[in-house]
N, C-alpha and C positions, 0 to 999 in steps of 0.2 A: 226694692230699696235702693236708694241712690248711692253712688260710689263714695261720696263724702261721708255719709253716715256709716257705711261699712268700715271705712278707714278709721273713723273715730272709735268704733267698737274695738278694732284691732289695737289701737294705741292704748285704750283703757285697759284691755286685757294684758297687754305687755307691761304696763305700769303695775298692775295688780300682781302679776307673776314676779316681776323684779322686786317688789316690796316684800312679798312673802318669802322669797329667797333670802333677802337681807335679814329679815326678822328671824328666819330659821337659823341662819348662820350665827347671829349674835346671841340668841337665846337658847340654842340647843333644842328647840321645839321642832319636831319633824315637819317638813314642808307639807306632807299629806294632811296633817291635822289642821294646819293653817288654811289650806286650800279646800278643806272639807271633802277631800278625795276619799274614795273607798279604799280600805286596807283589808285585804283578804288573807286569812291565815288558814292553811290546810294542814291538819294534823293527821298524818297517815291517810287511811281510807275510811276513817270513822267520824271525823269531825271537820266542819268548816265554820270559821268565825268571820263575819263581815262587820267591820267597823264603819261608822259614818253612813249607815244605811238610811233610806228614806221610806222604809216600810216593806211589808211583805205583800207582793202583788197577787201571788197565787200559791196555794199549798195543796199538794197531793202526796201520798206516801212514796211516789216514784219521781216527783218533780216539784221543786220549790223555786219560786221566782222572787228575788229580792231587788227592790228598786234602789239604785244608787244615783248620785248626782248626774252622771252622764250615761244613763242607760239602765241596764238590768243585769243581774248575775243569775244564771240558771244553774241549778244544782240537780243532777240526775243520780238516781240510785235506788235502793230498796229500803223499806222501813224507815224512811226519813221522818224525823220529828224536830220540832222547834224546842230545843233544850233550854234555851235562855234567850230573852229578848228584853232589851232596855231601849231607851231613846237613842242610844249610840251604838249598841252592839246587838247582833242577832247571831246565835249559834245553832247550827243544824247538825244533828247527829244521825247516824245510820250507816248503811253500807254505801259509801260514795263511789260512783262509777266515773263521773266526769263533771267538769265545770265548763260553762260557756259564758263569755262576756258579750253583751249586746251593746 
């Protein structure tokens, strides 16, 4: 890829980032929501909620893979289940041991 094209991509990304920051500041909407970034909530060792997901890539009782905009969230533990899943949110319950971000 040529240097000019790479620089154009960087400039466009900078403009998008600045615009989402300004909108977030003036409307009180979290920037994560505007940028479609993943928001991960861990509730103790029993529940993980991932907002703005892109689907479940893999599911086993000991390992769940959830696709997000820039990678994947790996959840490891025991007796893991998908407790709730909508277009925007997926909630995993069980005995959570660790999370990894890819």
